[in-house]
C-alpha positions in Angstrom: -248.4 18.9 105.6 -250.1 15.7 104.2 -247.2 15.0 101.6 -250.3 13.7 98.7 -251.9 16.9 98.9 -248.6 18.3 98.5 -248.1 16.4 95.3 -251.1 16.3 93.7 -250.5 20.4 93.9 -246.9 20.1 92.8 -246.4 17.5 90.0 -249.0 16.8 86.9 -249.4 12.8 87.1 -250.9 12.6 90.6 -249.5 9.4 92.1 -248.6 8.4 95.5 -244.1 8.1 94.2 -242.1 10.7 95.4 -239.5 9.5 92.5 -236.5 12.0 90.3 -234.7 14.9 91.9 -237.4 17.6 90.1 -240.0 15.4 92.0 -238.5 16.1 95.1 -238.0 19.6 94.2 -241.4 20.7 93.8 -242.6 19.5 96.4 -239.9 20.9 98.8 -241.0 24.0 97.1 -244.8 23.7 97.9 -243.7 22.7 101.1 -241.5 25.9 101.9 -244.8 28.1 100.4 -246.9 26.6 103.1 -244.4 27.5 106.6 -244.9 31.1 106.5 -248.3 30.4 107.0 -248.3 28.5 109.3 -249.6 28.1 112.9 -247.2 27.4 114.6 -243.3 26.2 114.3 -243.9 23.0 114.2 -244.2 21.6 110.9 -245.7 18.0 110.7 -244.6 16.3 107.6 -246.9 13.5 106.8 -245.4 10.4 104.4 -248.4 7.4 105.4 -250.2 8.2 101.9 -246.4 8.1 100.4 -245.7 4.5 98.7 -242.5 4.2 97.0 -240.1 7.4 98.0 -236.1 7.4 96.3 -233.2 9.0 97.6 -232.9 12.4 95.6 -236.6 13.0 96.4 -235.8 12.6 100.7 -232.8 13.8 99.8 -234.4 17.3 98.0 -237.6 17.2 101.0 -235.9 16.2 103.9 -232.4 16.7 103.5 -232.9 20.2 101.9 -235.8 21.4 104.0 -233.7 20.7 107.1 -230.8 22.1 106.0 -232.1 25.4 105.3 -235.5 25.5 107.6 -234.0 23.5 110.7 -233.0 26.1 112.9 -235.3 28.6 112.7 -238.5 25.8 112.4 -239.3 22.4 113.9 -240.2 19.5 111.6 -241.8 16.2 112.4 -242.1 13.0 110.6 -244.4 11.3 110.6 -246.0 8.2 109.1 -242.8 7.1 107.6 -242.2 3.2 106.2 -238.9 0.6 106.5 -238.4 1.8 102.7 -239.2 5.8 103.7 -236.1 5.5 106.4 -234.1 3.5 103.6 -234.2 6.8 101.9 -233.9 9.6 104.2 -231.0 7.4 106.6 -228.5 8.2 104.3 -229.4 12.0 104.1 -229.3 12.5 107.5 -226.2 10.9 108.4 -224.6 12.9 104.7 -225.5 15.9 105.8 -225.2 15.6 110.1 -228.9 15.9 110.3 -231.2 15.0 113.0 -235.0 14.7 113.2 -237.9 13.8 115.2 -240.5 10.7 114.0 -243.3 9.2 115.0 -244.6 6.4 113.8 -247.7 5.0 113.5 -248.7 3.9 117.0 -247.4 7.0 118.3 -243.9 6.3 119.9 -241.3 8.9 118.9 -238.3 8.3 117.4 -234.9 10.2 116.9 -233.3 9.6 112.8 -230.1 10.5 112.4 -226.7 10.6 114.3 -226.4 12.2 118.2 -223.8 11.1 121.0 -224.9 8.5 123.0 -225.9 11.2 126.1 -228.1 13.0 123.5 -229.7 9.6 122.5 -230.8 9.1 125.9 -232.2 11.8 126.5 -234.5 11.6 123.9 -236.0 8.5 124.6 -236.1 9.2 127.9 -238.0 12.5 126.7 -239.9 10.9 124.4 -240.6 8.5 126.7 -241.5 10.2 130.1 -242.3 13.4 129.3 -241.1 17.2 130.0 -237.6 16.8 132.6 -235.4 19.3 133.3 -232.1 18.7 133.4 -231.1 17.7 137.0 -233.8 15.2 136.1 -232.6 14.0 133.4 -229.4 13.8 135.0 -230.2 11.6 137.9 -232.7 8.9 136.3 -229.0 8.4 133.1 -226.8 8.0 135.5 -225.1 11.5 134.0 -223.2 14.9 135.6 -225.3 17.6 136.1 -223.2 18.9 132.5 -223.6 15.8 130.9 -227.3 15.8 131.4 -227.3 19.9 130.1 -224.0 19.3 127.3 -226.9 16.4 125.5 -230.0 18.7 126.4 -228.5 21.6 124.6 -227.9 19.2 121.7 -230.8 18.3 120.9 -232.1 22.4 121.5 -230.2 22.6 118.9 -230.7 20.3 116.6 -234.4 21.4 117.3 -236.1 17.6 118.3 -236.4 19.2 121.4 -238.1 22.2 123.0 -236.7 24.3 126.1 -239.3 26.4 128.8 -239.1 27.4 132.2 -236.1 24.9 132.1 -237.5 21.6 131.3 -236.7 20.2 128.2 -239.6 18.3 125.6 -239.2 16.2 123.4 -241.5 17.1 120.1 -244.8 15.4 119.5 -248.0 15.3 117.3 -251.1 17.1 119.4 
């Protein structure tokens, strides 16, 4: 989902800035209309053409999308810069949300706050690829129960997928 295209369709007076709650709400509503037609349950939201985003737009777009759809869909944010992160971080903290992001080099990161074991497990999966709980436990020096719990926390927050006993961090194809 390219936010530039969504912004052009949603708001008159096209520009590359996401400012005001009204703008954020219009963009979020447009994204929500697109979700049912998506070919995948992973929605990649591209911020690379957004010059500026304020806290109210971050709350409307990222916060409310995750709150309303984050249990049924996976979201991956791409093209973020430091100013975007400054707007998104307080929203995630305030709502106790977590989302996966991919930087311009392709590296995955976790935005939001999780227990240390879950954050370490995400970094391992992001860097090394899919793994089963026993592998995660061994590589992170965790007990098997602690590794399973960390992976389940990540799965519940929809930042990893579980398939046939292997967990994998979200990524762009």
